[in-house]
N, C-alpha and C positions, 0 to 999 in steps of 0.2 A: 576111704581117705582119711589122711590124718587131720584130727579137728582138734583144736584148743578153745580152751575157754578163755575170753579177755575182757579185759575191760579196758575204758577210756574216758578222758574229761572232756568235756564241751569246753567252748569260750565262755560259757558263763558257770562252770564248776559244778557240773551235775555229772554222776557218772553213769556211762550207759555200757551194757553189758551184752555180749554175743559170742559168736564163734569165730576162729579163723581157721579156714581151710587151706592144705596146700598139696601139691601132687605127691603123689607116693614118693616118685624120685625127685628131688631137688639139687642133684648133681650139677646140672645145666646152669645153674646161678641165680638169677632174678626173674619173677614171673610180671606179667600185667596182674592187676588184682580187681575185679568186680566187686562192689560195695553195697550192700543188698539190705533193705529195711520192706516191711511188711506194712499194707494198708490199713483201712478205718478200724482201731482198736486192734487188730490182729498182732499174735505173738509169732515168733522167730519158728515156733516147734509147729505152727499150721503150715507145714510143707516147704518153708524155706531151707530147710536139712536138705530135702530131696531134689530142691533147684541146684543149691551148691554143690550137693554131689555128683550129680549130672555134669554140671559145667566143669568142675576141677577132673573128672575121670575122662570126660571127651576133649578137652582143649589142655594147652599148658598155660593155664592161670591158677591164680590164688582167689578166694573170696573171703570176704569180712562181712558178715551176717550180724545183725542186732536188732536188739528190742528198740521200739521208740520209747523216749522220755517218759516216764511214769505208766508204764505197761510190762508186762511181764518180769525180769530179771533188773530190769533198768529203774535208776533212781528219778526221782521230781526234784525240783528246786527246792531249797528249804521255805515253808510256810504256801507252798502251793500246793493243789490237789493232785491225786493219780486220777488217773484217765480221762485226762484235758486235753486235748488236739487242739495246736494253734501253728497253722501253717508255717508260719513265719520260723518259729523255732525248729520244726522238724526238717526245713530246708536247711537252715544253718546247722543243725547237727548232722546231716548229709556232707556238709563239707568238712566238720570235725572228724567226720569218721575219715574221710579222704587222708584228713592229715595223720590220724593215725596209720591208716592202710600204710602212706608214703615212709613210716618210721618203720617198715617191719624191715628184717634181712632180707626176706626173699621176695621182696616187693620193687619191681621196676618203678621209681615214684612218676615216672613222663609216662606210664602207661596204665590210666586209671581209669574203669569204667565203671558205670551207676545203674541199678536194677531196680524195677518200682511195679507195682500194680495195683490199681485200682486207686487208692487215695495217695499213695506215694508213686503211682507212676504219672500223676500229674506232678509231684513234688520234684522228680526225677529231669521234666522237662525244663522247668524252671532252674534247677541248680545246673544242668547242663549248658545253658543259654547263659549264666551269670558265674561259673566258677571256670575258669578256663584251664584248670588241671584236668579235667572230665574230656577224655579223648573217644567215648563211645557211651551211647545212653542206651538202655534199653528197656521200655515200657509196656506193660500190657492193660489192656481196658481203662487205660487212665482218665480220672476225673479232673477236668479241666474246666468246667464251669458252675461251680459250687451253686449258683441263683439257680439256673434251670435244673440241676439236679434235684434242690432241695423243693422246687416247685413240682417236678415229678414224682418225687417218691412222695412227699406228703400229703394225705387228703385236704384238700382246699377248707374243710369246716374245723381243720386242725390248725391250720397254720396262725388265724388268731389268737387261740390259748396258748401255743408254744410261743408267741412272741411276748404274751403279757407273762408269761413264764420267766423270759428271760429278763424282761425289765425289772421283774421282781428280784430275781436272782442277782443283778447289780446292786440293786440296794441293798439286799441282804449281805452281800458282800462287803460293801463299803462300808456297813456297819460292823463287819466282824464276826459276820453269820458264815456257817458251814456250806459250802457250794453245794447248790443244789442238783441233783441227779437223775437220768431217763435211763431207761432199759437202750441197748444197743439193740437188740431184736426184744419181740414178744407174739406170743402165739394168737393173741387177741387182737383181731385187726382193730375193735374199736378202743383200742388205747393207744396213745401216742409212743413212737419208738423212733432212736435214730434212722435205723433201716428196716422199714417197715413192708417188706416183700417176703413171700414164702422160703425161696431160695434163700434169702440171708438167713431166716431163723433157722433152717434145716442145716447149715453150714457151720454156725455158730454152735448149736447147741450140740452138735456132735463132737464139736471140739472141746466143750465145756466139760465133759464127761472125762476128758483125756490130757487135760492140760489146767495150768492156773488162771485161762482165761477168764474176765469177771464181766458178767453182762450189764455194764454200765458205763456211761460217759456223762460228763457236766452237762446242765443245761447252755452252758456258754457253745459249749463243743457242737452240741444237734443243733443249735440256730445259728449262733452269730457267727461263728468260723468255717463253718457248713457253706455258708453264703458268701464269703470273703475269700473263697480259692481265686 
């Protein structure tokens, strides 16, 4: 399927980058568009191209795929760290991606769908409820209860230490210091990480070898915003 490298600007002036897919035959005019972003720390190269190519080859639609802010090819706001996930920003970015999609010449602006998986699967449920331009929502294994997920994922004996790290990081940031980071995954189950499961480790380590994915997120991401969803 024809794929174009694209970029667009969010409402707070951050440049997000991704791909725009169109059907082979565009002679029939404008098409619905499916807007897609990946889950927790994941990049568009982690098979979003496979999903988009399948959708565009099987259905008369276009697809907009992009990296979340601060990850992959997308920028982050000046003065803010990369690899930090703030749900309110990511849901707002979905709406800005919709606006960009509506501006494309082959897109029917009245036929916009959104797709998300895991962390972004929860986001698309939110965006679909509040952004009335959305006509269809596709989500798989959505994260809809961050508090419960946090307590199911993190060992009870790690929670106190992670909360302490978060408090210390807030004070350090206020003093102008660099935000603290933790691994997304770790082979050592005795060390804290954001996604401490064997299947998460296997998935991300496989992609680390063939993409520019980095095994880190901010402490604020791993503790505070995970529980805020």
